[in-house]
N, CA and C atoms as an extended XYZ file, in Angstrom:
345
Properties=species:S:1:pos:R:3:atomname:S:1:resname:S:1:resid:I:1 pbc="F F F"
N        16.419        4.969       -9.310 N   UNK     1
C        15.337        4.869       -8.331 CA  UNK     1
C        15.500        3.569       -7.553 C   UNK     1
N        15.693        3.703       -6.285 N   UNK     2
C        15.946        2.510       -5.469 CA  UNK     2
C        14.761        2.355       -4.459 C   UNK     2
N        13.744        1.631       -4.906 N   UNK     3
C        12.597        1.461       -4.121 CA  UNK     3
C        12.797        0.352       -3.088 C   UNK     3
N        12.522        0.633       -1.824 N   UNK     4
C        12.728       -0.346       -0.751 CA  UNK     4
C        11.376       -0.648       -0.110 C   UNK     4
N        11.362       -1.732        0.612 N   UNK     5
C        10.183       -2.041        1.465 CA  UNK     5
C        10.002       -1.047        2.598 C   UNK     5
N         8.870       -0.478        2.734 N   UNK     6
C         8.595        0.519        3.788 CA  UNK     6
C         8.096       -0.277        4.977 C   UNK     6
N         9.005       -0.562        5.950 N   UNK     7
C         8.647       -1.406        7.040 CA  UNK     7
C         7.560       -0.745        7.947 C   UNK     7
N         7.534        0.594        8.277 N   UNK     8
C         6.394        1.048        9.034 CA  UNK     8
C         5.077        0.814        8.318 C   UNK     8
N         5.062        0.891        6.988 N   UNK     9
C         3.764        0.691        6.287 CA  UNK     9
C         3.341       -0.797        6.321 C   UNK     9
N         4.371       -1.713        6.319 N   UNK    10
C         4.082       -3.128        6.492 CA  UNK    10
C         3.484       -3.454        7.861 C   UNK    10
N         3.986       -2.873        8.863 N   UNK    11
C         3.448       -3.088       10.290 CA  UNK    11
C         2.075       -2.477       10.280 C   UNK    11
N         1.834       -1.310        9.667 N   UNK    12
C         0.545       -0.733        9.689 CA  UNK    12
C        -0.528       -1.605        8.940 C   UNK    12
N        -0.132       -2.102        7.809 N   UNK    13
C        -1.036       -3.048        7.077 CA  UNK    13
C        -1.351       -4.281        7.888 C   UNK    13
N        -0.443       -4.884        8.505 N   UNK    14
C        -0.634       -6.059        9.303 CA  UNK    14
C        -1.611       -5.733       10.466 C   UNK    14
N        -1.422       -4.615       11.139 N   UNK    15
C        -2.279       -4.282       12.312 CA  UNK    15
C        -3.690       -4.010       11.737 C   UNK    15
N        -3.855       -3.368       10.626 N   UNK    16
C        -5.193       -3.190       10.080 CA  UNK    16
C        -5.865       -4.476        9.837 C   UNK    16
N        -5.153       -5.433        9.224 N   UNK    17
C        -5.690       -6.739        8.849 CA  UNK    17
C        -6.118       -7.416       10.243 C   UNK    17
N        -5.181       -7.456       11.188 N   UNK    18
C        -5.601       -8.085       12.453 CA  UNK    18
C        -6.812       -7.486       13.030 C   UNK    18
N        -6.990       -6.138       12.912 N   UNK    19
C        -8.171       -5.486       13.565 CA  UNK    19
C        -9.350       -5.619       12.606 C   UNK    19
N        -9.341       -6.387       11.487 N   UNK    20
C       -10.441       -6.630       10.651 CA  UNK    20
C       -10.796       -5.437        9.686 C   UNK    20
N        -9.859       -4.580        9.542 N   UNK    21
C       -10.064       -3.373        8.684 CA  UNK    21
C        -9.650       -3.694        7.220 C   UNK    21
N       -10.404       -4.584        6.615 N   UNK    22
C       -10.102       -5.130        5.313 CA  UNK    22
C       -11.330       -5.128        4.450 C   UNK    22
N       -11.153       -4.884        3.154 N   UNK    23
C       -12.201       -5.067        2.173 CA  UNK    23
C       -11.775       -6.282        1.333 C   UNK    23
N       -12.458       -7.323        1.345 N   UNK    24
C       -12.059       -8.556        0.632 CA  UNK    24
C       -12.700       -8.552       -0.792 C   UNK    24
N       -12.207       -7.618       -1.597 N   UNK    25
C       -12.613       -7.481       -2.952 CA  UNK    25
C       -11.674       -8.232       -3.875 C   UNK    25
N       -11.999       -8.146       -5.150 N   UNK    26
C       -11.237       -8.872       -6.226 CA  UNK    26
C       -10.308       -7.916       -6.929 C   UNK    26
N        -9.302       -8.466       -7.529 N   UNK    27
C        -8.197       -7.715       -8.178 CA  UNK    27
C        -8.675       -6.596       -9.050 C   UNK    27
N        -9.678       -6.926       -9.876 N   UNK    28
C       -10.200       -5.916      -10.795 CA  UNK    28
C       -10.852       -4.736      -10.175 C   UNK    28
N       -11.150       -4.876       -8.928 N   UNK    29
C       -11.906       -3.756       -8.146 CA  UNK    29
C       -10.914       -2.681       -7.836 C   UNK    29
N        -9.598       -2.905       -7.893 N   UNK    30
C        -8.705       -1.915       -7.501 CA  UNK    30
C        -8.764       -0.640       -8.379 C   UNK    30
N        -9.032       -0.752       -9.592 N   UNK    31
C        -9.060        0.450      -10.481 CA  UNK    31
C       -10.152        1.465      -10.033 C   UNK    31
N       -11.283        0.958       -9.415 N   UNK    32
C       -12.223        1.802       -8.789 CA  UNK    32
C       -11.945        2.172       -7.422 C   UNK    32
N       -11.272        1.234       -6.668 N   UNK    33
C       -11.027        1.447       -5.189 CA  UNK    33
C        -9.825        2.333       -4.897 C   UNK    33
N        -8.951        2.343       -5.793 N   UNK    34
C        -7.600        3.136       -5.485 CA  UNK    34
C        -7.949        4.619       -5.323 C   UNK    34
N        -7.362        5.269       -4.378 N   UNK    35
C        -7.561        6.663       -4.182 CA  UNK    35
C        -7.140        7.470       -5.278 C   UNK    35
N        -7.972        8.441       -5.645 N   UNK    36
C        -7.629        9.416       -6.717 CA  UNK    36
C        -6.523       10.387       -6.277 C   UNK    36
N        -6.064       11.164       -7.204 N   UNK    37
C        -5.064       12.193       -6.786 CA  UNK    37
C        -5.769       13.187       -5.814 C   UNK    37
N        -6.960       13.490       -6.084 N   UNK    38
C        -7.681       14.375       -5.122 CA  UNK    38
C        -7.805       13.828       -3.753 C   UNK    38
N        -8.119       12.506       -3.675 N   UNK    39
C        -8.244       11.852       -2.467 CA  UNK    39
C        -6.880       11.809       -1.744 C   UNK    39
N        -5.918       11.531       -2.491 N   UNK    40
C        -4.505       11.577       -1.876 CA  UNK    40
C        -4.173       12.935       -1.342 C   UNK    40
N        -4.475       14.023       -2.072 N   UNK    41
C        -4.110       15.420       -1.656 CA  UNK    41
C        -4.949       15.691       -0.340 C   UNK    41
N        -6.232       15.349       -0.319 N   UNK    42
C        -7.028       15.629        0.874 CA  UNK    42
C        -6.498       14.888        2.131 C   UNK    42
N        -6.058       13.662        1.842 N   UNK    43
C        -5.580       12.836        2.935 CA  UNK    43
C        -4.243       13.488        3.508 C   UNK    43
N        -3.376       13.838        2.587 N   UNK    44
C        -2.097       14.483        2.977 CA  UNK    44
C        -2.389       15.801        3.760 C   UNK    44
N        -3.242       16.601        3.187 N   UNK    45
C        -3.678       17.878        3.881 CA  UNK    45
C        -4.097       17.650        5.286 C   UNK    45
N        -4.932       16.618        5.478 N   UNK    46
C        -5.521       16.302        6.811 CA  UNK    46
C        -4.588       15.564        7.727 C   UNK    46
N        -3.913       14.557        7.223 N   UNK    47
C        -3.122       13.680        8.090 CA  UNK    47
C        -1.635       13.862        8.031 C   UNK    47
N        -1.155       14.379        6.972 N   UNK    48
C         0.277       14.544        6.816 CA  UNK    48
C         1.034       13.502        6.022 C   UNK    48
N         2.276       13.801        5.718 N   UNK    49
C         3.127       12.891        4.912 CA  UNK    49
C         3.414       11.568        5.582 C   UNK    49
N         3.636       11.556        6.881 N   UNK    50
C         3.981       10.320        7.662 CA  UNK    50
C         2.790        9.278        7.443 C   UNK    50
N         1.580        9.793        7.722 N   UNK    51
C         0.405        8.922        7.537 CA  UNK    51
C         0.222        8.405        6.134 C   UNK    51
N         0.454        9.315        5.205 N   UNK    52
C         0.402        8.950        3.778 CA  UNK    52
C         1.382        7.808        3.493 C   UNK    52
N         2.626        7.983        3.982 N   UNK    53
C         3.657        6.954        3.792 CA  UNK    53
C         3.216        5.557        4.345 C   UNK    53
N         2.420        5.573        5.388 N   UNK    54
C         2.017        4.341        5.979 CA  UNK    54
C         1.091        3.480        5.141 C   UNK    54
N         0.640        4.091        4.087 N   UNK    55
C        -0.344        3.377        3.169 CA  UNK    55
C         0.361        2.945        1.843 C   UNK    55
N         1.732        2.969        1.884 N   UNK    56
C         2.479        2.567        0.659 CA  UNK    56
C         3.615        1.664        1.131 C   UNK    56
N         3.725        0.420        0.519 N   UNK    57
C         4.752       -0.498        0.838 CA  UNK    57
C         6.084       -0.162        0.178 C   UNK    57
N         6.133        0.684       -0.791 N   UNK    58
C         7.388        1.021       -1.446 CA  UNK    58
C         7.752        2.464       -1.100 C   UNK    58
N         9.082        2.651       -0.791 N   UNK    59
C         9.600        3.930       -0.568 CA  UNK    59
C        10.895        4.127       -1.259 C   UNK    59
N        11.112        5.283       -1.915 N   UNK    60
C        12.326        5.582       -2.572 CA  UNK    60
C        12.942        6.699       -1.692 C   UNK    60
N        13.906        6.262       -0.906 N   UNK    61
C        14.592        7.211        0.046 CA  UNK    61
C        15.447        8.252       -0.589 C   UNK    61
N        15.719        8.102       -1.941 N   UNK    62
C        16.404        9.161       -2.633 CA  UNK    62
C        15.524       10.289       -3.061 C   UNK    62
N        14.191       10.091       -2.897 N   UNK    63
C        13.283       11.175       -3.253 CA  UNK    63
C        12.857       12.008       -1.979 C   UNK    63
N        12.439       13.255       -2.219 N   UNK    64
C        11.935       14.067       -1.171 CA  UNK    64
C        10.781       13.366       -0.510 C   UNK    64
N        10.750       13.154        0.781 N   UNK    65
C         9.679       12.404        1.427 CA  UNK    65
C         8.417       13.140        1.536 C   UNK    65
N         8.420       14.404        1.087 N   UNK    66
C         7.164       15.170        1.125 CA  UNK    66
C         6.692       15.355       -0.364 C   UNK    66
N         6.937       14.311       -1.158 N   UNK    67
C         6.322       14.262       -2.542 CA  UNK    67
C         5.816       12.878       -2.738 C   UNK    67
N         4.763       12.811       -3.487 N   UNK    68
C         4.124       11.523       -3.869 CA  UNK    68
C         5.099       10.548       -4.539 C   UNK    68
N         6.054       11.171       -5.293 N   UNK    69
C         7.017       10.344       -6.051 CA  UNK    69
C         7.846        9.414       -5.155 C   UNK    69
N         7.943        9.713       -3.869 N   UNK    70
C         8.725        8.921       -3.009 CA  UNK    70
C         7.961        7.587       -2.586 C   UNK    70
N         6.743        7.454       -2.868 N   UNK    71
C         5.991        6.366       -2.415 CA  UNK    71
C         5.305        5.553       -3.569 C   UNK    71
N         5.313        4.259       -3.352 N   UNK    72
C         4.723        3.406       -4.385 CA  UNK    72
C         4.069        2.140       -3.710 C   UNK    72
N         3.329        1.396       -4.406 N   UNK    73
C         2.742        0.199       -3.950 CA  UNK    73
C         1.693        0.444       -2.828 C   UNK    73
N         0.746        1.294       -3.073 N   UNK    74
C        -0.402        1.455       -2.228 CA  UNK    74
C        -1.270        0.194       -2.049 C   UNK    74
N        -1.748       -0.006       -0.840 N   UNK    75
C        -2.487       -1.213       -0.532 CA  UNK    75
C        -3.901       -0.944        0.101 C   UNK    75
N        -4.282        0.248        0.154 N   UNK    76
C        -5.685        0.505        0.735 CA  UNK    76
C        -6.126        1.874        0.263 C   UNK    76
N        -7.280        2.204        0.926 N   UNK    77
C        -7.984        3.414        0.532 CA  UNK    77
C        -7.997        4.530        1.657 C   UNK    77
N        -7.018        4.432        2.483 N   UNK    78
C        -6.796        5.370        3.668 CA  UNK    78
C        -7.767        5.059        4.780 C   UNK    78
N        -8.578        4.019        4.635 N   UNK    79
C        -9.503        3.640        5.739 CA  UNK    79
C        -9.252        2.175        6.048 C   UNK    79
N        -9.147        1.301        4.987 N   UNK    80
C        -9.027       -0.139        5.084 CA  UNK    80
C        -8.042       -0.648        4.094 C   UNK    80
N        -7.477       -1.808        4.363 N   UNK    81
C        -6.635       -2.499        3.403 CA  UNK    81
C        -7.596       -3.066        2.386 C   UNK    81
N        -7.270       -2.973        1.154 N   UNK    82
C        -8.103       -3.441        0.094 CA  UNK    82
C        -7.351       -4.784       -0.505 C   UNK    82
N        -8.015       -5.886       -0.486 N   UNK    83
C        -7.461       -7.066       -1.087 CA  UNK    83
C        -7.002       -6.816       -2.506 C   UNK    83
N        -7.851       -6.031       -3.202 N   UNK    84
C        -7.561       -5.769       -4.634 CA  UNK    84
C        -6.235       -5.041       -4.790 C   UNK    84
N        -6.018       -4.082       -3.901 N   UNK    85
C        -4.707       -3.324       -3.915 CA  UNK    85
C        -3.525       -4.162       -3.599 C   UNK    85
N        -3.665       -5.072       -2.678 N   UNK    86
C        -2.556       -6.006       -2.324 CA  UNK    86
C        -2.260       -6.931       -3.519 C   UNK    86
N        -3.354       -7.478       -4.215 N   UNK    87
C        -3.081       -8.349       -5.317 CA  UNK    87
C        -2.428       -7.538       -6.416 C   UNK    87
N        -2.958       -6.415       -6.734 N   UNK    88
C        -2.370       -5.536       -7.830 CA  UNK    88
C        -0.893       -5.200       -7.533 C   UNK    88
N        -0.621       -4.773       -6.340 N   UNK    89
C         0.705       -4.451       -5.949 CA  UNK    89
C         1.673       -5.616       -6.053 C   UNK    89
N         1.239       -6.753       -5.540 N   UNK    90
C         2.051       -7.955       -5.611 CA  UNK    90
C         2.442       -8.341       -7.066 C   UNK    90
N         1.542       -8.224       -7.996 N   UNK    91
C         1.756       -8.532       -9.374 CA  UNK    91
C         2.748       -7.515       -9.971 C   UNK    91
N         2.494       -6.201       -9.659 N   UNK    92
C         3.421       -5.143      -10.157 CA  UNK    92
C         4.820       -5.252       -9.615 C   UNK    92
N         4.917       -5.528       -8.316 N   UNK    93
C         6.173       -5.734       -7.700 CA  UNK    93
C         6.957       -6.830       -8.307 C   UNK    93
N         6.235       -7.925       -8.631 N   UNK    94
C         6.955       -9.037       -9.290 CA  UNK    94
C         7.385       -8.688      -10.664 C   UNK    94
N         6.646       -8.012      -11.438 N   UNK    95
C         6.981       -7.512      -12.710 CA  UNK    95
C         8.325       -6.678      -12.782 C   UNK    95
N         8.500       -5.854      -11.713 N   UNK    96
C         9.589       -4.949      -11.757 CA  UNK    96
C        10.702       -5.438      -10.782 C   UNK    96
N        10.711       -6.674      -10.461 N   UNK    97
C        11.741       -7.296       -9.598 CA  UNK    97
C        11.989       -6.636       -8.231 C   UNK    97
N        10.909       -6.210       -7.656 N   UNK    98
C        10.940       -5.691       -6.299 CA  UNK    98
C        10.515       -6.920       -5.413 C   UNK    98
N        11.381       -7.877       -5.283 N   UNK    99
C        11.091       -9.105       -4.671 CA  UNK    99
C        10.705       -9.010       -3.173 C   UNK    99
N        11.340       -8.151       -2.425 N   UNK   100
C        11.012       -7.985       -1.007 CA  UNK   100
C         9.572       -7.416       -0.830 C   UNK   100
N         9.274       -6.475       -1.680 N   UNK   101
C         7.898       -5.906       -1.667 CA  UNK   101
C         6.848       -6.946       -2.108 C   UNK   101
N         7.171       -7.646       -3.146 N   UNK   102
C         6.305       -8.680       -3.665 CA  UNK   102
C         6.067       -9.688       -2.560 C   UNK   102
N         7.094      -10.185       -1.921 N   UNK   103
C         6.885      -11.125       -0.842 CA  UNK   103
C         6.126      -10.625        0.335 C   UNK   103
N         6.304       -9.362        0.686 N   UNK   104
C         5.532       -8.714        1.794 CA  UNK   104
C         4.057       -8.630        1.412 C   UNK   104
N         3.752       -8.236        0.150 N   UNK   105
C         2.405       -8.209       -0.286 CA  UNK   105
C         1.768       -9.657       -0.306 C   UNK   105
N         2.530      -10.569       -0.744 N   UNK   106
C         2.050      -11.953       -0.716 CA  UNK   106
C         1.638      -12.421        0.701 C   UNK   106
N         2.555      -11.991        1.672 N   UNK   107
C         2.189      -12.346        3.084 CA  UNK   107
C         0.937      -11.686        3.573 C   UNK   107
N         0.740      -10.397        3.095 N   UNK   108
C        -0.440       -9.678        3.450 CA  UNK   108
C        -1.711      -10.381        2.923 C   UNK   108
N        -1.599      -10.842        1.612 N   UNK   109
C        -2.720      -11.532        1.020 CA  UNK   109
C        -3.004      -12.797        1.794 C   UNK   109
N        -1.980      -13.489        2.145 N   UNK   110
C        -2.265      -14.795        2.958 CA  UNK   110
C        -2.974      -14.426        4.319 C   UNK   110
N        -2.556      -13.296        4.936 N   UNK   111
C        -3.227      -12.869        6.187 CA  UNK   111
C        -4.732      -12.602        5.959 C   UNK   111
N        -4.990      -11.847        4.874 N   UNK   112
C        -6.340      -11.531        4.485 CA  UNK   112
C        -7.184      -12.722        4.257 C   UNK   112
N        -6.620      -13.623        3.430 N   UNK   113
C        -7.384      -14.789        2.968 CA  UNK   113
C        -7.557      -15.846        4.194 C   UNK   113
N        -6.650      -15.821        5.144 N   UNK   114
C        -6.766      -16.616        6.369 CA  UNK   114
C        -7.925      -16.196        7.312 C   UNK   114
N        -8.259      -14.884        7.263 N   UNK   115
C        -9.155      -14.215        8.194 CA  UNK   115
C       -10.582      -14.544        7.886 C   UNK   115
């Protein structure tokens, strides 16, 4: 599994933060804020796989892009960037040596906290 930084998702996250579409919650809030499988399915049904991909900083290009398994490191709830999701993802990316994703998430957190 070769997870890479999903550049379009990073641009999407930065734009949302610049537009103030952020929930400044705490790390522990992510367990409640993260979209459920049903939420994900409803979003994919309505918006499609490309939009779904834009909410995940990790992409495994060896996977079928029309499967959830191709995407990792979600950072929001399909409406806003969640600070809790960014913190959670940064920690997880660091644990699994996804340094580029970890650094991108750290940069997003800095943008959020500067706002």
